[in-house]
FILUMFI-160577 format. One record per residue (C-alpha): residue number from 1; residue in one letter; z, x, y. Coordinates in nm, 4 decimals. Layout:
<atoms>
ATOM	NUM	A	Z	X	Y
...
</atoms>
This chain:
<atoms>
ATOM	1	X	0.0032	0.0023	0.0059
ATOM	2	X	0.0872	0.2854	0.2484
ATOM	3	X	-0.2422	0.4778	0.1433
ATOM	4	X	-0.4606	0.2094	0.2414
ATOM	5	X	-0.2799	0.1652	0.5993
ATOM	6	X	-0.2292	0.5210	0.6891
ATOM	7	X	-0.4678	0.5492	0.9557
ATOM	8	X	-0.3244	0.2441	1.1085
ATOM	9	X	0.0037	0.4257	1.1107
ATOM	10	X	-0.1196	0.7330	1.2645
ATOM	11	X	-0.2884	0.5204	1.5580
ATOM	12	X	0.0385	0.3508	1.5979
ATOM	13	X	0.2307	0.6660	1.6229
ATOM	14	X	-0.0040	0.8202	1.8614
ATOM	15	X	0.0124	0.5154	2.0656
ATOM	16	X	0.3918	0.5333	2.0863
ATOM	17	X	0.3954	0.8956	2.1745
ATOM	18	X	0.1335	0.8229	2.4534
ATOM	19	X	0.3641	0.5581	2.5747
ATOM	20	X	0.6693	0.7782	2.5957
ATOM	21	X	0.4786	1.0499	2.7797
ATOM	22	X	0.3318	0.7881	3.0239
ATOM	23	X	0.6763	0.6516	3.0702
ATOM	24	X	0.8154	0.9921	3.1561
ATOM	25	X	0.5357	1.1525	3.3484
ATOM	26	X	0.4606	0.8657	3.5597
ATOM	27	X	0.5833	0.8613	3.8943
ATOM	28	X	0.8835	0.6538	3.9677
ATOM	29	X	0.8754	0.3968	4.2380
ATOM	30	X	1.1081	0.4317	4.5114
ATOM	31	X	1.4404	0.2290	4.4620
ATOM	32	X	1.5532	0.0793	4.7819
ATOM	33	X	1.8828	-0.0785	4.6608
ATOM	34	X	2.1846	-0.0408	4.8988
ATOM	35	X	2.3826	0.1753	4.6331
ATOM	36	X	2.5834	0.3919	4.8753
ATOM	37	X	2.7091	0.5835	4.5510
ATOM	38	X	2.7634	0.9526	4.5982
ATOM	39	X	2.5546	1.0640	4.3031
ATOM	40	X	2.2392	0.8488	4.3989
ATOM	41	X	1.9629	1.0465	4.5778
ATOM	42	X	1.7719	0.7308	4.6461
ATOM	43	X	1.7322	0.6337	5.0259
ATOM	44	X	2.0341	0.4186	5.0279
ATOM	45	X	2.2672	0.6539	4.8052
ATOM	46	X	2.5027	0.8950	4.9843
ATOM	47	X	2.4604	1.2102	4.7903
ATOM	48	X	2.3496	1.3977	5.1059
ATOM	49	X	2.6882	1.2968	5.2870
ATOM	50	X	2.8708	1.3898	4.9712
ATOM	51	X	2.7219	1.7320	4.9694
ATOM	52	X	2.8214	1.7743	5.3498
ATOM	53	X	3.1740	1.6621	5.3181
ATOM	54	X	3.3094	2.0138	5.2435
ATOM	55	X	3.1696	2.1383	5.5754
ATOM	56	X	3.3010	1.8165	5.7525
ATOM	57	X	3.6478	1.8680	5.5991
ATOM	58	X	3.6535	2.2544	5.5297
ATOM	59	X	3.9173	2.3867	5.2716
ATOM	60	X	4.0217	2.0333	5.1828
ATOM	61	X	4.0589	1.8658	4.8348
ATOM	62	X	3.7819	1.5869	4.8011
ATOM	63	X	3.8561	1.3293	4.5366
ATOM	64	X	3.6362	1.0630	4.4065
ATOM	65	X	3.8056	0.7414	4.2677
ATOM	66	X	3.6205	0.4674	4.0704
ATOM	67	X	3.9154	0.2124	4.0276
ATOM	68	X	4.0388	-0.0372	4.2979
ATOM	69	X	4.2573	0.0317	4.5882
ATOM	70	X	4.5619	-0.0916	4.4226
ATOM	71	X	4.5113	0.1426	4.1262
ATOM	72	X	4.4689	0.4428	4.3274
ATOM	73	X	4.7209	0.3948	4.5877
ATOM	74	X	5.0055	0.2024	4.4159
ATOM	75	X	5.2189	0.5255	4.3117
ATOM	76	X	5.0916	0.7434	4.6103
ATOM	77	X	5.3648	0.8049	4.8542
ATOM	78	X	5.1993	1.0943	5.0367
ATOM	79	X	5.0991	1.0959	5.3977
ATOM	80	X	4.8267	1.2828	5.5756
ATOM	81	X	4.5060	1.1850	5.3848
ATOM	82	X	4.1903	1.0232	5.4474
ATOM	83	X	4.0221	0.7358	5.2458
ATOM	84	X	3.6570	0.6792	5.3019
ATOM	85	X	3.4894	0.3577	5.1900
ATOM	86	X	3.1214	0.2936	5.2459
ATOM	87	X	2.9386	-0.0277	5.1172
ATOM	88	X	2.7229	-0.3140	5.2289
ATOM	89	X	3.0501	-0.5504	5.2202
ATOM	90	X	3.4124	-0.4857	5.1847
ATOM	91	X	3.6248	-0.7758	5.0500
ATOM	92	X	3.9266	-0.6406	4.8684
ATOM	93	X	4.1759	-0.8931	4.7318
ATOM	94	X	4.5363	-0.9492	4.8340
ATOM	95	X	4.6805	-0.6692	4.6273
ATOM	96	X	4.4291	-0.4192	4.7346
ATOM	97	X	4.4660	-0.5072	5.1050
ATOM	98	X	4.8393	-0.4592	5.0840
ATOM	99	X	4.8203	-0.1161	4.9133
ATOM	100	X	4.5482	-0.0058	5.1795
ATOM	101	X	4.7604	-0.0987	5.4677
ATOM	102	X	5.0759	0.0374	5.3171
ATOM	103	X	4.8841	0.3707	5.2774
ATOM	104	X	4.7693	0.3683	5.6360
ATOM	105	X	5.1071	0.2870	5.7666
ATOM	106	X	5.2554	0.5751	5.6071
ATOM	107	X	5.0484	0.8156	5.8269
ATOM	108	X	4.7260	0.8294	5.6479
ATOM	109	X	4.3691	0.7281	5.7777
ATOM	110	X	4.1139	0.5033	5.6389
ATOM	111	X	3.7370	0.4968	5.7262
ATOM	112	X	3.5628	0.1857	5.6393
ATOM	113	X	3.1960	0.1187	5.6814
ATOM	114	X	3.0307	-0.2102	5.5964
ATOM	115	X	2.8058	-0.4638	5.7238
ATOM	116	X	3.0273	-0.7604	5.6283
ATOM	117	X	3.4108	-0.8020	5.5996
ATOM	118	X	3.5992	-1.0721	5.4390
ATOM	119	X	3.8806	-1.1807	5.2376
ATOM	120	X	4.2545	-1.0867	5.3057
ATOM	121	X	4.1435	-0.7631	5.4817
ATOM	122	X	3.9413	-0.9377	5.7268
ATOM	123	X	4.1993	-1.2016	5.7819
ATOM	124	X	4.4918	-0.9581	5.8296
ATOM	125	X	4.3176	-0.7492	6.0781
ATOM	126	X	4.1524	-1.0514	6.2560
ATOM	127	X	3.8059	-0.9159	6.2414
ATOM	128	X	3.4791	-1.1171	6.2087
ATOM	129	X	3.1119	-0.9672	6.2049
ATOM	130	X	2.7616	-1.1102	6.2892
ATOM	131	X	2.4325	-0.9528	6.3286
ATOM	132	X	2.1333	-0.9697	6.5991
ATOM	133	X	1.9153	-1.1562	6.3628
ATOM	134	X	2.0583	-1.4924	6.3488
ATOM	135	X	1.9582	-1.7726	6.5898
ATOM	136	X	2.2673	-1.9285	6.6419
ATOM	137	X	2.3242	-2.2747	6.8082
ATOM	138	X	2.2454	-2.1665	7.1583
ATOM	139	X	1.8563	-2.0773	7.0940
ATOM	140	X	1.6099	-2.3469	7.0622
ATOM	141	X	1.3414	-2.3092	6.8167
ATOM	142	X	1.0222	-2.2759	7.0269
ATOM	143	X	0.7605	-2.0284	7.0992
ATOM	144	X	0.9477	-1.8640	7.3871
ATOM	145	X	1.2708	-1.8235	7.1967
ATOM	146	X	1.0949	-1.6888	6.8919
ATOM	147	X	0.9564	-1.3943	7.0861
ATOM	148	X	1.3248	-1.2721	7.1608
ATOM	149	X	1.4488	-1.3004	6.7917
ATOM	150	X	1.5391	-0.9582	6.6335
ATOM	151	X	1.3798	-0.9341	6.2940
ATOM	152	X	1.5181	-0.7455	5.9895
ATOM	153	X	1.4174	-0.3739	5.9921
ATOM	154	X	1.3430	-0.3776	6.3525
ATOM	155	X	1.4534	-0.0683	6.5749
ATOM	156	X	1.8460	-0.0700	6.6115
ATOM	157	X	2.0015	0.1565	6.8715
ATOM	158	X	2.3661	0.2542	6.8684
ATOM	159	X	2.5953	0.5168	7.0471
ATOM	160	X	2.9476	0.6154	7.1053
ATOM	161	X	3.1823	0.4920	7.4097
ATOM	162	X	3.3664	0.8159	7.4389
ATOM	163	X	3.1844	1.0088	7.7147
ATOM	164	X	3.2538	1.3430	7.4941
ATOM	165	X	3.0763	1.1887	7.2038
ATOM	166	X	2.8255	0.9788	7.3597
ATOM	167	X	2.4663	1.0952	7.3165
ATOM	168	X	2.2321	1.0813	7.6043
ATOM	169	X	1.9724	0.8815	7.4392
ATOM	170	X	2.1009	0.6090	7.1940
ATOM	171	X	2.0798	0.7070	6.8265
ATOM	172	X	1.7541	0.5043	6.7073
ATOM	173	X	1.7238	0.3654	6.3572
ATOM	174	X	1.3830	0.2166	6.2836
ATOM	175	X	1.4351	0.0830	5.9085
ATOM	176	X	1.6884	-0.0715	5.7310
ATOM	177	X	1.9704	-0.1462	5.9732
ATOM	178	X	2.1120	-0.5076	5.9904
ATOM	179	X	2.2539	-0.3999	6.3360
ATOM	180	X	2.5892	-0.6049	6.2558
ATOM	181	X	2.8572	-0.6027	6.5095
ATOM	182	X	3.2122	-0.7312	6.5580
ATOM	183	X	3.2273	-1.0841	6.7193
ATOM	184	X	3.5826	-1.1110	6.6815
ATOM	185	X	3.8771	-0.8588	6.6674
ATOM	186	X	4.2369	-0.8414	6.8087
ATOM	187	X	4.1726	-0.6411	7.1365
ATOM	188	X	4.5489	-0.5841	7.1791
ATOM	189	X	4.5515	-0.3378	6.8700
ATOM	190	X	4.1934	-0.2193	6.8936
ATOM	191	X	4.0066	0.0666	7.0502
ATOM	192	X	3.6430	0.0509	7.0702
ATOM	193	X	3.4635	0.3406	6.9742
ATOM	194	X	3.0993	0.2405	6.9306
ATOM	195	X	2.8307	-0.0155	7.0418
ATOM	196	X	2.4823	-0.0943	6.9972
ATOM	197	X	2.2115	-0.1340	7.2598
ATOM	198	X	2.3202	-0.4966	7.3579
ATOM	199	X	2.6615	-0.3613	7.4127
ATOM	200	X	2.8064	-0.5187	7.0983
ATOM	201	X	3.1027	-0.3548	6.9520
ATOM	202	X	3.0157	-0.1799	6.6181
ATOM	203	X	3.2847	0.0909	6.5713
ATOM	204	X	3.6510	0.0258	6.6280
ATOM	205	X	3.9895	0.2046	6.5740
ATOM	206	X	4.3080	0.0044	6.4779
ATOM	207	X	4.6549	0.1779	6.4962
ATOM	208	X	4.8532	0.0512	6.2027
ATOM	209	X	5.1978	0.2061	6.1492
ATOM	210	X	5.1826	0.5846	6.1644
ATOM	211	X	4.8193	0.5854	6.0566
ATOM	212	X	4.4929	0.4572	6.1800
ATOM	213	X	4.1889	0.2383	6.0656
ATOM	214	X	3.8428	0.3378	6.1598
ATOM	215	X	3.6018	0.0530	6.0824
ATOM	216	X	3.2306	0.0818	6.1472
ATOM	217	X	2.9682	-0.2262	6.0964
ATOM	218	X	2.6746	0.0151	6.0291
ATOM	219	X	2.7026	0.1617	5.6763
ATOM	220	X	2.3317	0.2353	5.6497
ATOM	221	X	2.3755	0.5497	5.8970
ATOM	222	X	2.5605	0.7107	5.6433
ATOM	223	X	2.2799	0.6819	5.3825
ATOM	224	X	2.0482	0.9563	5.2602
ATOM	225	X	1.7548	0.7864	5.4436
ATOM	226	X	1.9194	0.8158	5.7758
ATOM	227	X	2.1444	1.1086	5.7325
ATOM	228	X	1.8748	1.3612	5.6457
ATOM	229	X	1.7484	1.2946	6.0341
ATOM	230	X	1.8065	1.5814	6.2242
ATOM	231	X	1.8642	1.3484	6.5475
ATOM	232	X	2.0848	1.0846	6.3395
ATOM	233	X	2.2976	1.2947	6.1327
ATOM	234	X	2.4774	1.4113	6.4454
ATOM	235	X	2.6173	1.0507	6.4748
ATOM	236	X	2.7668	1.0821	6.1236
ATOM	237	X	2.9489	1.4060	6.2114
ATOM	238	X	3.0842	1.2770	6.5251
ATOM	239	X	3.1973	0.9382	6.3519
ATOM	240	X	3.3760	1.1311	6.0879
ATOM	241	X	3.5282	1.3822	6.3315
ATOM	242	X	3.7685	1.1026	6.4433
ATOM	243	X	3.9419	1.1741	6.0876
ATOM	244	X	4.1806	1.4963	6.0951
ATOM	245	X	4.0772	1.7673	5.8563
ATOM	246	X	4.3124	1.6871	5.5668
ATOM	247	X	4.2566	1.5839	5.1937
ATOM	248	X	3.9976	1.3109	5.1451
ATOM	249	X	3.9640	1.0230	4.8901
ATOM	250	X	3.6146	0.9115	4.8342
ATOM	251	X	3.5563	0.5448	4.7192
ATOM	252	X	3.3093	0.4869	4.4380
ATOM	253	X	3.4383	0.1508	4.3347
ATOM	254	X	3.3576	-0.0932	4.6304
ATOM	255	X	2.9849	-0.0312	4.5686
ATOM	256	X	2.6801	-0.2461	4.5383
ATOM	257	X	2.5429	0.0288	4.2978
ATOM	258	X	2.8608	0.0150	4.0880
ATOM	259	X	2.6925	-0.3081	3.9240
ATOM	260	X	2.5069	-0.0547	3.6893
ATOM	261	X	2.8169	0.0314	3.5192
ATOM	262	X	2.8049	-0.3088	3.3432
ATOM	263	X	2.4951	-0.2070	3.1468
ATOM	264	X	2.5778	-0.0506	2.8060
ATOM	265	X	2.3020	0.1930	2.8007
ATOM	266	X	2.3602	0.3321	3.1584
ATOM	267	X	2.5057	0.6501	3.0515
ATOM	268	X	2.2040	0.7169	2.7983
ATOM	269	X	1.9326	0.6413	3.0786
ATOM	270	X	2.1197	0.8622	3.3412
ATOM	271	X	2.1152	1.1646	3.1178
ATOM	272	X	1.7658	1.3322	3.0330
ATOM	273	X	1.8969	1.4774	2.7034
ATOM	274	X	2.0712	1.1351	2.5903
ATOM	275	X	1.7394	0.9746	2.6675
ATOM	276	X	1.5375	1.2020	2.4754
ATOM	277	X	1.7665	1.1687	2.1808
ATOM	278	X	1.7454	0.7919	2.2217
ATOM	279	X	1.3561	0.8041	2.2208
ATOM	280	X	1.3716	1.0129	1.9237
ATOM	281	X	1.6037	0.7906	1.7313
ATOM	282	X	1.3828	0.4814	1.8089
ATOM	283	X	1.0854	0.6600	1.6879
ATOM	284	X	1.2429	0.7585	1.3768
ATOM	285	X	1.3775	0.4208	1.3016
ATOM	286	X	1.0183	0.2755	1.3470
ATOM	287	X	0.8858	0.5454	1.1051
ATOM	288	X	1.1686	0.4677	0.8475
ATOM	289	X	1.0729	0.0922	0.8706
ATOM	290	X	0.7113	0.1621	0.8237
ATOM	291	X	0.7690	0.3968	0.5235
ATOM	292	X	1.0239	0.1454	0.3702
ATOM	293	X	0.7375	-0.1314	0.3518
ATOM	294	X	0.6568	0.0008	0.0159
ATOM	295	X	0.8631	-0.1572	-0.2442
ATOM	296	X	0.8987	-0.0742	-0.6250
ATOM	297	X	0.8988	-0.4570	-0.6960
ATOM	298	X	0.7536	-0.7344	-0.4910
ATOM	299	X	0.9896	-1.0141	-0.4050
ATOM	300	X	0.9376	-1.3303	-0.6040
ATOM	301	X	0.8516	-1.5958	-0.3437
ATOM	302	X	1.0443	-1.9224	-0.3708
ATOM	303	X	0.7953	-2.2178	-0.3985
ATOM	304	X	0.9467	-2.5527	-0.2472
ATOM	305	X	0.7968	-2.8730	-0.3737
ATOM	306	X	0.5818	-3.0536	-0.1511
ATOM	307	X	0.7401	-3.2843	0.0811
ATOM	308	X	0.6183	-3.6545	0.1611
ATOM	309	X	0.5945	-3.6165	0.5282
ATOM	310	X	0.4231	-3.9677	0.5823
ATOM	311	X	0.7420	-4.1138	0.7389
ATOM	312	X	0.8022	-3.8281	0.9690
ATOM	313	X	0.4283	-3.8527	1.0876
ATOM	314	X	0.4665	-4.1991	1.1488
ATOM	315	X	0.7825	-4.1456	1.3519
ATOM	316	X	0.6373	-3.8615	1.5430
ATOM	317	X	0.3228	-4.0591	1.6249
ATOM	318	X	0.5140	-4.3747	1.7289
ATOM	319	X	0.7598	-4.1508	1.9344
ATOM	320	X	0.4374	-3.9902	2.1099
ATOM	321	X	0.2814	-4.3170	2.1966
ATOM	322	X	0.6180	-4.4608	2.3261
ATOM	323	X	0.6822	-4.1553	2.5461
ATOM	324	X	0.3373	-4.1602	2.7037
ATOM	325	X	0.4483	-4.5227	2.8317
ATOM	326	X	0.0968	-4.6645	2.7308
ATOM	327	X	0.2505	-4.9992	2.6351
ATOM	328	X	-0.1194	-5.1741	2.6019
ATOM	329	X	-0.2557	-4.9125	2.3869
ATOM	330	X	0.0569	-4.9474	2.1387
ATOM	331	X	0.0054	-5.3414	2.1702
ATOM	332	X	-0.3384	-5.3318	2.0821
ATOM	333	X	-0.2797	-5.1325	1.7676
ATOM	334	X	0.0059	-5.3565	1.6694
ATOM	335	X	-0.2243	-5.6619	1.6937
ATOM	336	X	-0.5156	-5.4816	1.4919
ATOM	337	X	-0.2742	-5.3814	1.2182
ATOM	338	X	-0.1269	-5.7455	1.1967
ATOM	339	X	-0.4760	-5.9060	1.1759
ATOM	340	X	-0.5679	-5.6694	0.8996
ATOM	341	X	-0.2585	-5.7850	0.7296
ATOM	342	X	-0.3782	-6.1630	0.7961
ATOM	343	X	-0.7048	-6.0852	0.6457
ATOM	344	X	-0.5892	-5.9239	0.3462
ATOM	345	X	-0.2982	-6.1424	0.2589
ATOM	346	X	-0.4731	-6.4972	0.3417
ATOM	347	X	-0.8362	-6.4209	0.3003
ATOM	348	X	-0.9299	-6.5705	0.6347
ATOM	349	X	-1.1261	-6.4345	0.9329
ATOM	350	X	-0.9427	-6.3542	1.2513
ATOM	351	X	-1.2224	-6.3419	1.4926
ATOM	352	X	-1.1376	-6.6969	1.6280
ATOM	353	X	-0.8008	-6.8496	1.6725
ATOM	354	X	-0.9012	-7.2201	1.6947
ATOM	355	X	-0.7045	-7.5117	1.5586
ATOM	356	X	-0.8490	-7.4983	1.2048
ATOM	357	X	-0.7391	-7.1265	1.1999
ATOM	358	X	-0.3946	-7.2021	1.3124
ATOM	359	X	-0.3638	-7.4741	1.0726
ATOM	360	X	-0.4696	-7.2820	0.7749
ATOM	361	X	-0.2320	-7.0069	0.8444
ATOM	362	X	0.0599	-7.2380	0.8921
ATOM	363	X	-0.0167	-7.3869	0.5555
ATOM	364	X	-0.0532	-7.0577	0.3788
ATOM	365	X	0.2412	-6.8824	0.5542
ATOM	366	X	0.4913	-7.1876	0.5514
ATOM	367	X	0.5975	-7.0943	0.8890
ATOM	368	X	0.6046	-7.3803	1.1637
ATOM	369	X	0.2868	-7.4516	1.3278
ATOM	370	X	0.4320	-7.4010	1.6780
ATOM	371	X	0.5379	-7.0522	1.5998
ATOM	372	X	0.2165	-6.9668	1.4687
ATOM	373	X	0.0256	-7.1021	1.7703
ATOM	374	X	0.2591	-6.9119	2.0021
ATOM	375	X	0.2042	-6.5840	1.8302
ATOM	376	X	-0.1847	-6.5933	1.8418
ATOM	377	X	-0.1717	-6.7389	2.1923
ATOM	378	X	0.0259	-6.4364	2.2897
ATOM	379	X	-0.2117	-6.2042	2.1188
ATOM	380	X	-0.5254	-6.3647	2.3217
ATOM	381	X	-0.3075	-6.3362	2.6408
ATOM	382	X	-0.2200	-5.9670	2.5802
ATOM	383	X	-0.5942	-5.8796	2.4912
ATOM	384	X	-0.7226	-5.9923	2.8332
ATOM	385	X	-0.4595	-5.7799	3.0365
ATOM	386	X	-0.5614	-5.4308	3.1297
ATOM	387	X	-0.1635	-5.3195	3.0895
ATOM	388	X	0.1539	-5.4738	2.9906
ATOM	389	X	0.5193	-5.3963	3.0585
ATOM	390	X	0.7861	-5.2731	2.8084
ATOM	391	X	0.9275	-5.6053	2.7977
ATOM	392	X	0.6123	-5.7611	2.6905
ATOM	393	X	0.5503	-5.5009	2.4269
ATOM	394	X	0.9135	-5.5733	2.2714
ATOM	395	X	0.8621	-5.9448	2.2916
ATOM	396	X	0.5046	-5.8910	2.0793
ATOM	397	X	0.6913	-5.6773	1.8439
ATOM	398	X	0.9895	-5.9354	1.7946
ATOM	399	X	0.7201	-6.2233	1.7409
ATOM	400	X	0.5335	-6.0157	1.4702
ATOM	401	X	0.8674	-5.9083	1.2839
ATOM	402	X	0.9663	-6.2683	1.2839
ATOM	403	X	0.6391	-6.3731	1.1342
ATOM	404	X	0.6818	-6.0965	0.8595
ATOM	405	X	1.0420	-6.2319	0.7979
ATOM	406	X	0.9311	-6.5869	0.7556
ATOM	407	X	0.6146	-6.5568	0.5675
ATOM	408	X	0.6641	-6.7077	0.2103
ATOM	409	X	0.3565	-6.5293	0.0669
</atoms>
């Protein structure tokens, strides 16, 4: 059996190898996910910033964490550390928020950059965000207003408030900036550090206990895509300069890219060596299955007796006709079958329903003459109609069934 199909096996194996080579050698499409993970070199990863951290915080310990704030900080009683969180959104639960604020109140600092803040954290600090792309209720939808709407990926310009850090020209970002800003915060406890070109606040500082919270609404500027720009990387260095030079904890838990950890094969596909081993295993299994087709003894098939599918066929056809909703078609067929029954049972012609015909059917069947007359009169009435209702079809069926039951022949 294998000898006769050897050429097909060879062709299949060659195609499989070519498919693997094509997959490995073909250029990978650009991944535009908002990952913000330190190992990702995609446009919106943060590998470039992560590599620059030792120069921003020289001679300091940089620790990464992949667990929630509660697990990281619950037993941490130290002071004099920085905690950096960068993601598209930040919405820690009650326990995580409590541990973060305790951590800051002991004299530590937290730098958080996200487009949107919600949950217990936002409620506690009384902060809300908005962006420049929403119309709101004050703008009417007309041709004039539409020309002023900021569209996603339009140019966004931001800058610092501090004269010592403020750039002569705004930092300009031409792609991927949502231009989010704070539309609500506690002004009594907040220091404004940065704004956008519309003078909307996007970078603030909050004093909390002995420490400070630095919150930014433009996480995109810390990504690879914008950080590698010679003009815009300066913004990142200045923003992080608000943090003192002390040990750093880098968050890897509150990340959009962290969703990939839910994939069981994530570890294999992220390692070239493991990926090669995986493909080799799959190829070996396919070859093993092909070789295993040859058996020493063929399996004796189980031959089941033929089934009588007549009733199933009738039921299926009846259901099909009923579902189509063509009641007239069903009624015509029921009348045709009934007239065939009359012709075979009573040996009479059924082309004319006159008094002689009604009288003869009455005598032969033993059914009341009025019942017979009503049945065939109803046949004539339905035959002249283009369509009938479900109620009329049910009435026809009931009258035919009643005739079958009362027929004495």
